[in-house]
DORO-910651 format. One record per residue: residue number from 0; residue in one letter; z negated, y, x negated of N, C-alpha, C, CB in turn. Coordinates in nm, 4 decimals. Last residue first. Glycine has a CB too. Example, Ala and Ser with C-alpha at 12.3 -4.5 7.8 and 13.67 -1.06 7.14 Angstrom:
# residues 2
REC  resi  resn      n.up   n.north    n.east     ca.up  ca.north   ca.east      c.up   c.north    c.east     cb.up  cb.north   cb.east
REC     1     s   -0.7080   -0.2250   -1.2850   -0.7140   -0.1060   -1.3670   -0.7870    0.0030   -1.2900   -0.5725   -0.0598   -1.4084
REC     0     a   -0.7800   -0.5690   -1.3190   -0.7800   -0.4500   -1.2300   -0.7800   -0.3300   -1.3200   -0.9046   -0.4473   -1.1308
END
This chain:
# residues 152
REC  resi  resn      n.up   n.north    n.east     ca.up  ca.north   ca.east      c.up   c.north    c.east     cb.up  cb.north   cb.east
REC   151     q  -24.6436   11.2591  -16.3542  -24.5226   11.2929  -16.2487  -24.4069   11.3519  -16.3265  -24.5680   11.4061  -16.1280
REC   150     i  -24.8589   10.9978  -16.3703  -24.7637   11.0534  -16.4480  -24.6558   11.1297  -16.3469  -24.7006   10.9388  -16.5394
REC   149     g  -25.0235   10.7855  -16.3362  -25.0550   10.9272  -16.2676  -24.9765   11.0658  -16.3286  -25.2212   10.9530  -16.2859
REC   148     c  -25.0141   10.5383  -16.3960  -25.0523   10.6396  -16.4971  -25.0563   10.7748  -16.4422  -24.9599   10.6387  -16.6119
REC   147     r  -24.9297   10.4154  -16.1448  -25.0070   10.3394  -16.2503  -25.0809   10.4260  -16.3777  -24.9013   10.2377  -16.3131
REC   146     s  -24.7540   10.6029  -16.0289  -24.8585   10.5060  -15.9707  -24.9718   10.4667  -16.0568  -24.7947   10.3813  -15.9313
REC   145     k  -24.5870   10.7094  -16.2377  -24.6893   10.7951  -16.1170  -24.7680   10.7078  -16.0541  -24.6121   10.8730  -15.9912
REC   144     f  -24.4645   10.4770  -16.3975  -24.5674   10.5628  -16.4287  -24.6520   10.6385  -16.3332  -24.5186   10.6433  -16.5011
REC   143     f  -24.3172   10.3363  -16.1473  -24.4669   10.3010  -16.2169  -24.5490   10.4023  -16.3122  -24.4470   10.1763  -16.3101
REC   142     r  -24.1493   10.5286  -16.0964  -24.2776   10.5211  -15.9692  -24.3755   10.4639  -16.0425  -24.2519   10.4204  -15.8189
REC   141     l  -24.0010   10.5212  -16.3522  -24.0574   10.6382  -16.3188  -24.1857   10.6195  -16.1956  -23.9324   10.7303  -16.2728
REC   140     v  -23.8925   10.2438  -16.2579  -23.9625   10.2791  -16.4022  -24.0825   10.3910  -16.3757  -23.8380   10.3502  -16.5195
REC   139     k  -23.7076   10.3103  -16.0521  -23.8515   10.2318  -16.0337  -23.9338   10.2535  -16.1589  -23.8338   10.0617  -16.0116
REC   138     p  -23.5360   10.4996  -16.1755  -23.6362   10.5542  -16.0906  -23.7601   10.4477  -16.0559  -23.5624   10.6017  -15.9595
REC   137     a  -23.4247   10.3028  -16.3544  -23.5095   10.4075  -16.4149  -23.5846   10.4643  -16.3146  -23.4358   10.5122  -16.4857
REC   136     a  -23.2373   10.1100  -16.2615  -23.3697   10.0805  -16.2212  -23.4823   10.1745  -16.2651  -23.3985    9.9527  -16.2665
REC   135     k  -23.0131   10.1392  -16.5609  -23.0740   10.0677  -16.4327  -23.1999   10.0698  -16.3705  -23.0681    9.9540  -16.4466
REC   134     i  -22.9631   10.2441  -16.7867  -23.0825   10.2664  -16.7125  -23.0916   10.2312  -16.6058  -23.1164   10.3685  -16.7023
REC   133     p  -22.8010   10.0542  -17.1023  -22.8286   10.0894  -16.9675  -22.9316   10.1238  -16.9043  -22.8025   10.0201  -16.9096
REC   132     i  -22.6826   10.2600  -17.3479  -22.8051   10.1762  -17.3140  -22.8174   10.1927  -17.1663  -22.9434   10.2227  -17.3925
REC   131     q  -22.4329   10.2214  -17.6077  -22.4700   10.2564  -17.4663  -22.5671   10.1661  -17.4127  -22.3534   10.2567  -17.3757
REC   130     f  -22.3669   10.3933  -17.8996  -22.4421   10.3172  -17.8452  -22.4347   10.3081  -17.6855  -22.5567   10.3512  -17.8934
REC   129     s  -22.1706   10.4536  -18.1951  -22.2146   10.4816  -18.0686  -22.2573   10.3586  -17.9971  -22.1143   10.5508  -17.9969
REC   128     g  -22.3253   10.5118  -18.5152  -22.2080   10.4800  -18.4421  -22.2608   10.5386  -18.3009  -22.1639   10.3112  -18.4466
REC   127     l  -22.4321   10.6323  -18.7460  -22.4793   10.5039  -18.7346  -22.3903   10.4454  -18.6276  -22.6304   10.4979  -18.7033
REC   126     e  -22.4597   10.8985  -18.6922  -22.3386   10.8594  -18.7760  -22.3401   10.7229  -18.7993  -22.3303   10.9281  -18.9077
REC   125     s  -22.4561   10.8668  -18.3122  -22.4715   10.9249  -18.4544  -22.4056   10.8787  -18.5400  -22.5831   10.9208  -18.5070
REC   124     k  -22.4724   10.8893  -17.9626  -22.4077   10.8942  -18.0832  -22.4741   10.9249  -18.1768  -22.3161   10.9623  -18.0877
REC   123     v  -22.5617   10.6957  -17.6690  -22.6495   10.7562  -17.8121  -22.5289   10.7647  -17.9064  -22.7908   10.6373  -17.8891
REC   122     s  -22.5397   10.7289  -17.3376  -22.4466   10.7245  -17.4837  -22.5164   10.7838  -17.5886  -22.3027   10.8064  -17.4796
REC   121     v  -22.6831   10.5593  -17.0984  -22.6926   10.6766  -17.1768  -22.5960   10.6516  -17.2612  -22.8194   10.7079  -17.2404
REC   120     t  -22.5562   10.4281  -16.7929  -22.5654   10.3985  -16.9200  -22.6102   10.5407  -16.9618  -22.4338   10.3358  -16.9849
REC   119     s  -22.5146   10.2779  -16.4311  -22.4913   10.4106  -16.5396  -22.5604   10.3278  -16.6913  -22.6104   10.5950  -16.4770
REC   118     k  -22.5061   10.1020  -16.2651  -22.4113   10.0567  -16.3638  -22.4511   10.1704  -16.4799  -22.2400   10.0565  -16.3048
REC   117     a  -22.5875   10.2020  -16.0318  -22.6798   10.1192  -16.0703  -22.6556   10.0812  -16.2240  -22.6797   10.0045  -15.9769
REC   116     n  -22.5653   10.5360  -15.9367  -22.5046   10.4425  -15.9882  -22.5852   10.3499  -16.0731  -22.4081   10.4936  -16.0481
REC   115     q  -22.7833   10.7139  -15.8562  -22.6277   10.7050  -15.8398  -22.5674   10.6036  -15.8271  -22.5629   10.7490  -15.9261
REC   114     a  -23.0129   10.6096  -16.0152  -23.0119   10.6242  -15.8801  -22.8695   10.6206  -15.7917  -23.0779   10.7462  -15.8633
REC   113     a  -22.9381   10.7078  -16.2547  -22.9228   10.5713  -16.2203  -22.9400   10.5466  -16.0840  -23.0084   10.4917  -16.2904
REC   112     a  -22.9147   10.9684  -16.2420  -22.7573   10.9077  -16.2765  -22.7983   10.7678  -16.2385  -22.6871   10.9222  -16.4596
REC   111     n  -23.1505   11.0509  -16.1842  -23.0507   11.1008  -16.1021  -22.9063   10.9873  -16.1429  -23.0297   11.2832  -16.1415
REC   110     s  -23.2828   10.9708  -16.4267  -23.3192   10.8985  -16.2870  -23.2038   10.9524  -16.2140  -23.4768   10.9379  -16.2098
REC   109     i  -23.1333   11.1050  -16.6394  -23.1501   10.9711  -16.6392  -23.2017   10.9139  -16.5037  -23.2374   10.9393  -16.7469
REC   108     a  -23.2027   11.3829  -16.5424  -23.0692   11.3378  -16.5719  -23.0612   11.1682  -16.5698  -23.0275   11.4008  -16.7194
REC   107     q  -23.5144   11.3823  -16.5686  -23.4278   11.3939  -16.4461  -23.2803   11.3283  -16.4372  -23.4109   11.5368  -16.4242
REC   106     v  -23.5175   11.3187  -16.8526  -23.5995   11.2360  -16.7673  -23.5258   11.2416  -16.6317  -23.7539   11.2874  -16.7592
REC   105     i  -23.3917   11.5737  -16.9275  -23.3305   11.4588  -16.9693  -23.3907   11.3430  -16.9018  -23.3365   11.4467  -17.1110
REC   104     k  -23.5921   11.7650  -16.8019  -23.4186   11.7878  -16.7673  -23.3534   11.6279  -16.8226  -23.3304   11.9563  -16.8880
REC   103     a  -23.8220   11.7040  -16.9549  -23.7919   11.6788  -16.8181  -23.6519   11.6844  -16.7639  -23.8631   11.7637  -16.7482
REC   102     d  -23.7157   11.7687  -17.2345  -23.7717   11.6348  -17.1847  -23.7539   11.6214  -17.0577  -23.9083   11.6127  -17.2069
REC   101     d  -23.6454   12.0153  -17.3098  -23.5330   11.9189  -17.2529  -23.6121   11.8004  -17.1841  -23.4257   11.8570  -17.3799
REC   100     s  -23.8339   12.1352  -17.4366  -23.8118   12.1552  -17.3223  -23.7166   12.1207  -17.2351  -23.8176   12.2372  -17.3201
REC    99     e  -23.8043   12.0627  -17.7191  -23.9425   12.0115  -17.6221  -23.8872   12.0432  -17.4874  -24.1091   12.1050  -17.6488
REC    98     n  -23.5039   12.0038  -17.8560  -23.5596   12.0911  -17.7544  -23.6974   12.0411  -17.6660  -23.4422   12.1147  -17.6582
REC    97     k  -23.4708   11.7422  -17.9460  -23.4747   11.8671  -18.0536  -23.5434   12.0163  -17.9955  -23.3039   11.9018  -18.0995
REC    96     p  -23.6522   11.4575  -17.8393  -23.5546   11.5722  -17.8166  -23.5673   11.6918  -17.9085  -23.5696   11.6233  -17.6777
REC    95     v  -23.6969   11.2160  -18.1237  -23.7318   11.2702  -18.0005  -23.6418   11.4178  -17.9666  -23.8956   11.2926  -18.0073
REC    94     l  -23.6154   10.8932  -18.2415  -23.6150   11.0314  -18.2386  -23.6341   11.0977  -18.1073  -23.4997   11.0734  -18.2923
REC    93     r  -23.9270   10.6968  -18.3981  -23.8013   10.7492  -18.2773  -23.7556   10.8817  -18.3375  -23.8664   10.7836  -18.0930
REC    92     n  -23.9839   10.5165  -18.6929  -23.9975   10.6357  -18.6153  -23.8893   10.6681  -18.5133  -24.0076   10.7429  -18.7040
REC    91     p  -24.0672   10.3600  -18.9119  -24.0191   10.2901  -18.7788  -24.0235   10.4198  -18.6570  -24.1396   10.1427  -18.7346
REC    90     g  -23.9341   10.6129  -19.1647  -24.0320   10.4981  -19.1131  -23.9715   10.4254  -18.9764  -24.1899   10.5684  -19.0759
REC    89     p  -23.9658   10.9025  -19.3020  -23.8880   10.7863  -19.2957  -24.0114   10.6895  -19.2683  -23.7923   10.7558  -19.4344
REC    88     p  -24.1847   11.1825  -19.1532  -24.1508   11.1276  -19.2897  -24.0576   10.9548  -19.2477  -24.3328   11.1074  -19.3943
REC    87     k  -24.0147   11.3271  -18.8465  -24.1514   11.2213  -18.8914  -24.0774   11.2029  -19.0643  -24.1673   11.0141  -18.7632
REC    86     n  -23.8251   11.3616  -18.6673  -23.8771   11.4711  -18.7323  -24.0273   11.4345  -18.7846  -23.8726   11.5941  -18.6339
REC    85     q  -23.4982   11.3098  -18.5843  -23.6026   11.2256  -18.6318  -23.6674   11.3453  -18.7283  -23.5463   11.0722  -18.7111
REC    84     i  -23.3853   11.4209  -18.2882  -23.3825   11.4550  -18.4390  -23.5266   11.3669  -18.4557  -23.3839   11.6490  -18.4885
REC    83     f  -23.0981   11.5006  -18.0307  -23.2317   11.4180  -18.0555  -23.2549   11.4520  -18.2184  -23.2117   11.2291  -18.0192
REC    82     d  -22.9624   11.7009  -17.8151  -22.9903   11.6518  -17.9171  -23.1048   11.6107  -17.9513  -22.9590   11.7087  -17.9827
REC    81     f  -22.7763   11.6447  -17.4950  -22.8779   11.6695  -17.5790  -22.9092   11.6119  -17.6968  -22.9638   11.6603  -17.5244
REC    80     s  -22.5507   11.6481  -17.2562  -22.5393   11.6329  -17.3808  -22.7071   11.6984  -17.4062  -22.3923   11.7125  -17.4484
REC    79     q  -22.4184   11.5144  -16.9558  -22.5083   11.6348  -17.0051  -22.5155   11.5865  -17.1324  -22.6587   11.6646  -16.9340
REC    78     g  -22.2918   11.3527  -16.8251  -22.2276   11.4756  -16.8113  -22.2980   11.5489  -16.9089  -22.2289   11.5365  -16.6730
REC    77     a  -22.4531   11.1416  -16.7492  -22.3909   11.1962  -16.6511  -22.3369   11.3483  -16.6880  -22.4835   11.1892  -16.5375
REC    76     v  -22.5824   11.1920  -17.0680  -22.6250   11.1358  -16.9621  -22.5449   11.1697  -16.8544  -22.7486   11.1617  -16.9424
REC    75     e  -22.5908   11.1219  -17.4178  -22.5419   11.2075  -17.3412  -22.5757   11.1338  -17.2133  -22.3993   11.2444  -17.3711
REC    74     l  -22.7848   11.2159  -17.7119  -22.7710   11.1309  -17.6166  -22.6840   11.2139  -17.4936  -22.9172   11.0763  -17.5793
REC    73     e  -22.7141   11.2307  -18.0462  -22.6959   11.3365  -17.9235  -22.6757   11.2074  -17.8402  -22.5529   11.4720  -17.9249
REC    72     a  -22.9084   11.2746  -18.3384  -22.8262   11.2101  -18.2551  -22.8132   11.2715  -18.1591  -22.8525   11.1006  -18.2253
REC    71     t  -23.0273   11.3441  -18.7263  -22.9919   11.3271  -18.5683  -22.8977   11.2795  -18.4807  -22.9874   11.4118  -18.5265
REC    70     f  -23.2863   11.3307  -18.9541  -23.1939   11.2423  -18.8799  -23.1753   11.2752  -18.7536  -23.2308   11.1142  -18.8788
REC    69     g  -23.5205   11.4432  -19.0307  -23.3830   11.5268  -19.0145  -23.2635   11.4809  -18.9638  -23.3406   11.5697  -19.1276
REC    68     k  -23.6211   11.1741  -19.2262  -23.6716   11.3171  -19.1712  -23.5457   11.4031  -19.1369  -23.7673   11.4023  -19.2886
REC    67     p  -23.4196   10.8856  -19.2326  -23.4764   10.9970  -19.2816  -23.5052   11.1115  -19.1940  -23.4036   11.0355  -19.3760
REC    66     l  -23.4958   10.5856  -19.1009  -23.4293   10.6819  -19.0897  -23.4702   10.8086  -19.1619  -23.4182   10.6935  -18.9724
REC    65     g  -23.6545   10.3453  -19.0915  -23.6177   10.4132  -19.2294  -23.5385   10.5258  -19.2052  -23.5395   10.3221  -19.3281
REC    64     a  -23.5231   10.1534  -18.8307  -23.6504   10.1871  -18.9184  -23.5823   10.2297  -19.0204  -23.7578   10.0727  -18.9581
REC    63     g  -23.3399   10.2039  -18.5285  -23.3708   10.1398  -18.6584  -23.4814   10.1979  -18.7075  -23.2662   10.1468  -18.7575
REC    62     l  -23.3328   10.4029  -18.3359  -23.1940   10.3503  -18.4047  -23.2187   10.2616  -18.5258  -23.1002   10.4763  -18.4577
REC    61     g  -23.4557   10.5228  -18.0155  -23.4755   10.4071  -18.1563  -23.3283   10.3756  -18.1784  -23.5774   10.2352  -18.1214
REC    60     v  -23.5276   10.8240  -17.8387  -23.4651   10.7196  -17.9001  -23.4600   10.6641  -18.0181  -23.3804   10.7314  -17.8884
REC    59     q  -23.7411   10.9105  -17.5618  -23.7069   10.8913  -17.6805  -23.6380   10.7923  -17.7490  -23.7855   10.8998  -17.7229
REC    58     p  -23.8649   11.1303  -17.3672  -23.7853   11.0569  -17.3820  -23.7459   11.0349  -17.5403  -23.6956   11.0970  -17.2981
REC    57     t  -24.1744   11.2105  -17.2220  -24.0796   11.2415  -17.3285  -23.9931   11.1114  -17.3552  -24.1580   11.2904  -17.4620
REC    56     i  -24.3298   11.2906  -16.9391  -24.2801   11.2008  -17.0132  -24.1753   11.2489  -17.1083  -24.2381   11.1060  -16.9351
REC    55     a  -24.6517   11.4617  -16.8666  -24.5445   11.4708  -16.8773  -24.5076   11.3258  -16.9654  -24.5172   11.6072  -16.9283
REC    54     n  -24.9319   11.4421  -16.8856  -24.8964   11.4942  -16.7159  -24.7030   11.5224  -16.7611  -25.0225   11.7093  -16.6480
REC    53     r  -25.1208   11.4652  -17.0892  -25.0412   11.5691  -17.1071  -24.9466   11.5874  -16.9586  -24.9553   11.5394  -17.2464
REC    52     n  -25.2963   11.2492  -16.9839  -25.3504   11.3958  -17.0208  -25.2500   11.4881  -17.0363  -25.4288   11.4026  -17.1481
REC    51     e  -25.1146   11.0498  -16.9136  -25.1879   11.1397  -16.8129  -25.2520   11.2461  -16.8543  -25.2791   11.0779  -16.7453
REC    50     s  -24.8044   11.0524  -17.0802  -24.9627   11.0162  -17.0877  -25.0287   11.1129  -16.9811  -25.0351   11.0445  -17.2526
REC    49     g  -24.5108   10.8555  -17.1495  -24.6157   10.9739  -17.0909  -24.7240   10.9254  -17.1111  -24.6141   11.0180  -16.9425
REC    48     w  -24.2035   10.7478  -17.2384  -24.3208   10.7382  -17.2976  -24.4322   10.8820  -17.2232  -24.2817   10.7443  -17.4759
REC    47     l  -23.9158   10.5832  -17.2633  -23.9797   10.7019  -17.2206  -24.1510   10.6589  -17.2196  -23.9120   10.7505  -17.0625
REC    46     l  -23.6635   10.4688  -17.5053  -23.8082   10.4691  -17.4627  -23.8585   10.6026  -17.3944  -23.8963   10.4422  -17.5880
REC    45     l  -23.4106   10.2848  -17.5775  -23.4101   10.4263  -17.5162  -23.5657   10.3840  -17.4339  -23.2427   10.4739  -17.3978
REC    44     s  -23.2174   10.2093  -17.8850  -23.3135   10.1939  -17.7732  -23.3730   10.3450  -17.7053  -23.4406   10.1027  -17.8365
REC    43     a  -23.0184    9.9908  -18.0722  -23.0560   10.0858  -18.0151  -23.1637   10.0714  -17.9200  -22.9617   10.1325  -17.9713
REC    42     n  -23.1728    9.6998  -18.2884  -23.1078    9.7595  -18.1612  -23.1199    9.9261  -18.1438  -23.1817    9.6877  -18.0309
REC    41     s  -23.3002    9.6879  -18.4825  -23.1738    9.6472  -18.5378  -23.0997    9.7029  -18.4329  -23.1491    9.4929  -18.5675
REC    40     r  -23.5957    9.6940  -18.4214  -23.5734    9.7269  -18.5685  -23.3905    9.7522  -18.5983  -23.6437    9.5791  -18.6677
REC    39     r  -23.6417    9.6094  -18.1559  -23.6269    9.7402  -18.1775  -23.5785    9.7960  -18.3048  -23.7345    9.7892  -18.1531
REC    38     n  -23.4459    9.3523  -18.0216  -23.4967    9.3952  -18.1486  -23.5086    9.5290  -18.1679  -23.4247    9.3504  -18.2470
REC    37     c  -23.3789    9.2308  -17.6816  -23.4127    9.3610  -17.7647  -23.4993    9.3327  -17.8803  -23.4865    9.4695  -17.6781
REC    36     n  -23.2406    9.0768  -17.5250  -23.3260    9.0074  -17.6019  -23.3713    9.1402  -17.7531  -23.2294    8.8414  -17.6483
REC    35     p  -22.9176    9.2863  -17.4863  -23.0575    9.2021  -17.4403  -23.1254    9.0995  -17.5356  -23.0259    9.1139  -17.3124
REC    34     q  -22.8798    9.5834  -17.6121  -22.8313    9.4466  -17.5734  -22.9871    9.3639  -17.5175  -22.7453    9.3627  -17.7292
REC    33     d  -23.0175    9.8560  -17.5893  -22.8701    9.8307  -17.5721  -22.8168    9.6832  -17.5290  -22.8067    9.8644  -17.7045
REC    32     c  -23.3268    9.8388  -17.4383  -23.2366    9.8586  -17.5414  -23.0970    9.8345  -17.5060  -23.2712    9.7804  -17.6480
REC    31     r  -23.5758   10.0414  -17.3159  -23.4846    9.9511  -17.2547  -23.3856    9.9566  -17.4045  -23.4094   10.0117  -17.0839
REC    30     v  -23.9400   10.0709  -17.2196  -23.8290   10.0780  -17.3287  -23.7004    9.9853  -17.3044  -23.8935   10.0347  -17.4691
REC    29     a  -24.1896   10.2848  -17.1248  -24.0866   10.1824  -17.0932  -23.9731   10.1666  -17.2215  -24.0098   10.2307  -16.9475
REC    28     q  -24.5487   10.3495  -17.1031  -24.4164   10.3438  -17.1730  -24.3250   10.2376  -17.1184  -24.4359   10.3186  -17.3212
REC    27     c  -24.8651   10.5435  -17.0086  -24.7186   10.4517  -16.9537  -24.6197   10.4731  -17.0705  -24.6332   10.5194  -16.7881
REC    26     s  -25.1702   10.5923  -17.0781  -25.0323   10.6200  -17.0837  -24.9310   10.5079  -17.0499  -25.0070   10.6659  -17.2116
REC    25     l  -25.5091   10.7360  -17.1069  -25.4062   10.6672  -17.0189  -25.2547   10.6654  -17.0387  -25.4207   10.7187  -16.8985
REC    24     g  -25.5286   10.8791  -17.4146  -25.5908   10.8153  -17.2826  -25.4977   10.7365  -17.2118  -25.6423   10.9189  -17.1826
REC    23     d  -25.4649   10.9408  -17.6671  -25.3676   10.9683  -17.5495  -25.4165   10.9633  -17.4121  -25.2604   10.8753  -17.5521
REC    22     r  -25.6702   10.8637  -17.8673  -25.6142   11.0093  -17.8696  -25.5342   11.0294  -17.7475  -25.5218   11.0403  -17.9984
REC    21     d  -25.7527   10.6038  -17.7617  -25.8385   10.7331  -17.7863  -25.7785   10.8378  -17.7692  -25.8919   10.7499  -17.9072
REC    20     t  -25.5297   10.4602  -17.5029  -25.5791   10.5059  -17.6410  -25.6844   10.5955  -17.6674  -25.4851   10.5607  -17.7029
REC    19     r  -25.3907   10.2125  -17.2911  -25.4948   10.3275  -17.3113  -25.5246   10.3352  -17.4473  -25.6280   10.3096  -17.2340
REC    18     a  -25.1446   10.1314  -17.0856  -25.2410   10.1206  -17.2226  -25.3153   10.2434  -17.2189  -25.1578   10.1095  -17.3761
REC    17     k  -24.8657    9.9860  -16.9450  -24.9747   10.1121  -16.9091  -25.0758   10.0293  -17.0345  -25.0569   10.1278  -16.6941
REC    16     i  -24.5355    9.8985  -17.0062  -24.6277    9.8935  -17.0308  -24.7601    9.9971  -16.9697  -24.5955    9.8862  -17.1373
REC    15     v  -24.2050    9.7417  -16.9668  -24.2993    9.8561  -16.9138  -24.4335    9.8218  -16.9343  -24.2835    9.8869  -16.7643
REC    14     d  -23.9005    9.7194  -17.0380  -24.0147    9.6575  -17.0525  -24.1291    9.7541  -17.0669  -24.0042    9.5703  -17.1585
REC    13     w  -23.6094    9.6698  -16.8419  -23.6921    9.7786  -16.8939  -23.8366    9.6903  -16.9070  -23.6960    9.9255  -16.7821
REC    12     g  -23.5077    9.4941  -16.6666  -23.4494    9.4683  -16.8139  -23.5162    9.5773  -16.8997  -23.2736    9.4811  -16.8242
REC    11     s  -23.6001    9.5480  -16.4406  -23.4495    9.5443  -16.4221  -23.3942    9.5566  -16.5750  -23.3918    9.6756  -16.3169
REC    10     i  -23.9057    9.5574  -16.5578  -23.8272    9.6126  -16.4776  -23.7027    9.6101  -16.4457  -23.8385    9.6890  -16.4906
REC     9     a  -24.1801    9.3416  -16.6858  -24.0262    9.3749  -16.6773  -24.0184    9.4431  -16.5485  -23.9214    9.2419  -16.6825
REC     8     q  -24.5090    9.4398  -16.7708  -24.4048    9.3771  -16.6867  -24.2789    9.4361  -16.7074  -24.4349    9.3839  -16.5461
REC     7     q  -24.8593    9.4791  -16.8177  -24.7416    9.4639  -16.8637  -24.6476    9.4079  -16.7768  -24.7483    9.4008  -16.9670
REC     6     e  -25.1697    9.6424  -16.8706  -25.0692    9.5793  -16.7811  -24.9264    9.5988  -16.8355  -25.0796    9.6393  -16.6370
REC     5     q  -25.2964    9.7244  -17.0578  -25.3978    9.6866  -16.9441  -25.2984    9.6421  -16.8195  -25.5070    9.8286  -16.8986
REC     4     i  -25.3676    9.7487  -17.4191  -25.2720    9.7242  -17.3033  -25.3660    9.6707  -17.2127  -25.1436    9.6252  -17.3297
REC     3     e  -25.4863    9.9449  -17.6532  -25.5343    9.8645  -17.5332  -25.4407    9.8465  -17.4161  -25.6543    9.9267  -17.4794
REC     2     l  -25.4408   10.0351  -17.9024  -25.3559   10.0574  -17.8244  -25.4205    9.9254  -17.7220  -25.1995   10.0613  -17.8923
REC     1     a  -25.6997   10.1019  -18.0692  -25.5742   10.1525  -18.1184  -25.5171   10.1506  -17.9498  -25.4846   10.0427  -18.2556
REC     0     m  -26.0231   10.2663  -18.1257  -25.9544   10.2020  -18.0104  -25.7748   10.2084  -18.0595  -25.9984   10.3024  -17.8485
END
């Protein structure tokens, strides 16, 4: 079984799904782009992905396809900066936190910033430029993860 989508909805600009795969079991993901009418191959995006098996959420940054292995970016939210890296061969891969231990800190910072100010954004900076991605309703997205996929 590849990706069996069980539920799909839009939450204030986030595209959110609940799905099942053989490898990850039940999972939830939410993606938000820097521009409306998101084209993940050309727009900057923020993806939150988590699985019931891991009971964790990994934030990922998309900056288009074909980025070389080792490509880096910095994500800033609420005055905190986190390093991201593309750690796979070139292709349509997203950047992940350089320090896996930052996953929960980043998700919490995004949730807190969005809860305090609905106009909050994350800033993603790399050699491709700087992008602002709105994070409005992130706490609502995380509640979806908890209620639909059991991810806290």
